[in-house]
C-alpha positions as CSV (number, residue, x, y, z in Angstrom):
1,M,-96.2,-45.1,49.1
2,E,-93.4,-43.9,47.1
3,I,-92.9,-40.3,46.4
4,I,-90.7,-38.3,43.9
5,I,-89.5,-34.8,44.7
6,Q,-87.8,-32.8,41.8
7,D,-84.7,-31.2,43.4
8,V,-83.2,-28.2,41.5
9,K,-80.0,-29.5,41.8
10,L,-80.2,-33.2,42.2
11,G,-83.0,-33.9,39.9
12,P,-85.4,-36.5,41.1
13,V,-85.1,-37.6,44.6
14,F,-87.1,-40.9,45.6
15,D,-88.4,-41.4,49.0
16,A,-90.7,-43.7,50.7
17,I,-93.5,-43.2,53.3
18,D,-94.5,-46.1,55.6
19,L,-98.4,-46.2,55.6
20,G,-98.4,-49.6,57.5
21,N,-98.6,-48.5,61.1
22,P,-101.9,-46.9,61.8
23,G,-101.7,-44.7,64.9
24,Q,-97.9,-44.2,64.6
25,P,-96.4,-41.0,63.0
26,L,-95.4,-41.3,59.1
27,R,-92.0,-42.4,58.6
28,V,-90.4,-40.9,55.5
29,E,-87.0,-42.4,54.2
30,C,-84.9,-41.4,51.4
31,D,-85.0,-44.7,49.1
32,T,-81.8,-44.9,47.2
33,I,-81.4,-48.8,46.6
34,D,-84.9,-50.0,45.6
35,W,-85.7,-46.8,43.5
36,L,-82.3,-46.5,41.7
37,S,-82.4,-50.4,41.0
38,C,-85.2,-49.3,38.5
39,H,-84.8,-45.6,37.9
40,A,-81.1,-45.2,37.2
41,T,-80.4,-48.2,34.9
42,G,-79.2,-48.6,31.2
43,R,-82.8,-47.6,30.2
44,T,-82.1,-44.2,31.8
45,E,-78.5,-44.0,30.7
46,H,-77.7,-44.7,34.5
47,V,-79.1,-41.3,35.3
48,P,-81.9,-41.1,37.8
49,R,-85.2,-40.5,35.9
50,V,-88.9,-40.5,36.4
51,F,-90.8,-42.7,34.2
52,V,-94.1,-44.4,33.9
53,R,-94.4,-48.0,33.2
54,S,-97.2,-50.4,32.7
55,V,-96.8,-54.2,33.6
56,Y,-99.2,-56.8,33.4
57,P,-99.9,-58.0,37.0
58,D,-101.0,-61.5,37.9
59,A,-103.5,-62.3,40.7
60,E,-100.7,-61.8,43.3
61,S,-99.8,-58.3,41.9
62,S,-96.4,-59.7,40.5
63,P,-95.6,-58.4,37.2
64,L,-95.9,-61.1,34.2
65,L,-92.6,-60.0,32.5
66,A,-93.1,-62.4,29.8
67,M,-96.0,-60.5,28.6
68,G,-93.9,-57.5,28.2
69,S,-94.0,-53.9,29.9
70,G,-93.4,-50.6,28.4
71,Q,-92.9,-46.9,29.2
72,V,-96.1,-44.8,29.1
73,T,-95.6,-41.4,27.5
74,H,-98.2,-38.9,26.2
75,H,-98.1,-40.4,23.1
76,T,-99.2,-43.8,24.1
77,P,-102.7,-44.6,23.0
78,I,-105.2,-44.6,26.1
79,E,-106.2,-48.2,25.2
80,E,-102.8,-49.3,25.7
81,R,-102.4,-47.4,29.1
82,R,-103.4,-48.2,32.8
83,V,-102.0,-51.7,32.7
84,G,-101.4,-52.4,36.3
85,Y,-103.4,-49.5,37.5
86,Y,-106.7,-49.0,39.1
87,V,-109.3,-46.9,37.2
88,T,-112.7,-45.6,38.9
89,G,-115.6,-43.6,37.5
90,T,-117.0,-43.6,34.1
91,V,-114.4,-44.3,31.5
92,S,-115.6,-44.0,27.9
93,L,-112.3,-45.3,26.4
94,P,-111.4,-48.9,26.9
95,H,-108.2,-49.5,28.7
96,L,-106.0,-52.2,30.2
97,G,-106.5,-51.4,33.9
98,N,-108.5,-52.8,36.6
99,R,-107.7,-56.4,36.1
100,T,-105.1,-59.1,36.6
101,Y,-103.5,-61.1,33.7
102,E,-102.5,-64.8,33.0
103,E,-99.5,-65.5,30.6
104,D,-101.4,-67.5,28.2
105,R,-104.4,-65.1,27.7
106,L,-104.2,-62.0,25.3
107,A,-104.8,-58.6,26.9
108,E,-107.5,-57.0,25.3
109,P,-108.6,-53.3,26.0
110,S,-112.1,-53.1,27.6
111,Q,-114.3,-50.6,29.7
112,C,-114.2,-51.4,33.4
113,A,-116.5,-49.0,35.1
114,W,-115.8,-49.3,39.0
115,P,-117.4,-46.7,41.2
116,D,-114.8,-47.1,43.8
117,L,-112.2,-49.5,45.2
118,D,-113.8,-50.5,48.5
119,D,-114.7,-54.0,47.6
120,K,-111.4,-54.5,45.6
121,I,-108.6,-53.4,48.2
122,D,-108.3,-52.2,51.7
123,T,-108.6,-48.3,51.2
124,A,-108.3,-47.3,54.8
125,T,-104.8,-45.9,54.4
126,Y,-105.6,-43.9,51.2
127,L,-107.0,-40.4,51.1
128,R,-109.9,-41.6,48.8
129,S,-111.3,-44.9,47.8
130,T,-111.3,-43.9,44.2
131,S,-108.5,-43.4,41.6
132,D,-107.5,-40.2,39.7
133,V,-107.3,-40.8,35.9
134,V,-106.6,-37.2,35.6
135,A,-103.5,-37.3,38.0
136,L,-102.3,-40.3,36.3
137,M,-102.5,-38.4,32.7
138,V,-100.8,-35.4,34.5
139,L,-98.1,-37.6,35.8
140,V,-97.1,-38.9,32.4
141,R,-96.9,-35.5,31.1
142,L,-95.0,-34.1,34.0
143,R,-92.5,-37.1,33.8
144,K,-91.3,-35.4,30.4
145,I,-91.1,-32.0,31.8
146,F,-89.0,-33.3,34.8
147,E,-86.8,-35.2,32.6
148,A,-86.2,-32.1,30.4
149,A,-85.5,-30.0,33.2
150,T,-82.9,-32.7,34.7
151,A,-81.5,-33.0,31.3
152,D,-81.1,-29.1,30.8
153,D,-79.5,-28.9,34.2
154,E,-77.1,-31.8,33.4
155,Y,-76.2,-30.0,30.1
156,S,-75.8,-26.7,31.7
157,E,-73.3,-28.1,34.5
158,M,-71.5,-29.8,31.6
159,N,-70.9,-26.7,29.7
160,L,-70.2,-24.5,32.7
161,P,-66.7,-23.2,31.1
162,E,-68.5,-22.2,28.0
163,R,-71.2,-20.4,30.2
164,H,-68.1,-18.3,31.7
165,E,-67.0,-17.5,28.4
166,I,-70.4,-16.4,26.9
167,A,-71.0,-14.4,30.1
168,A,-67.6,-12.6,29.7
169,I,-68.2,-11.7,26.0
170,L,-71.4,-10.2,27.1
171,G,-70.1,-8.4,29.8
172,E,-72.5,-10.1,32.6
173,T,-71.2,-11.0,35.9
174,G,-72.8,-13.4,38.4
175,V,-72.2,-16.5,40.3
176,W,-72.1,-19.8,38.0
């Protein structure tokens, strides 16, 4: 399982938790190589960033990059979301989750109502056998908030001399 911790000074910190050894203590490792090869590239201006991406998975869960992929934002229409994700429960809007794809087939949004994932994947190492659509939607929104916080901190650090000048003019003292 991968997790992202938003550090005040560092921005997003990427960690991996090995869930594969039942009965063993969980192992948490800072993951810089795998995460940064995706989250700190030209698309992120080489600054580590959080983003949510949809890919079209094949039957082996490998992305079919020829079909395209895209970042999901809060502006992305619901019917274009959830590609590569499991969605459980009653879903009234069509989406692209809960399926695999083949390169020569058109991806059409549909309503795929699964009560749980028990017969789809081994859910023994997960907290629940269901997905959480609300959590996915919150993640998409939080990504933008985290990005803004990181950008603001980077901007503030770049303008440190100006902050001293403004503080001096205003008669403020403090640690900058």
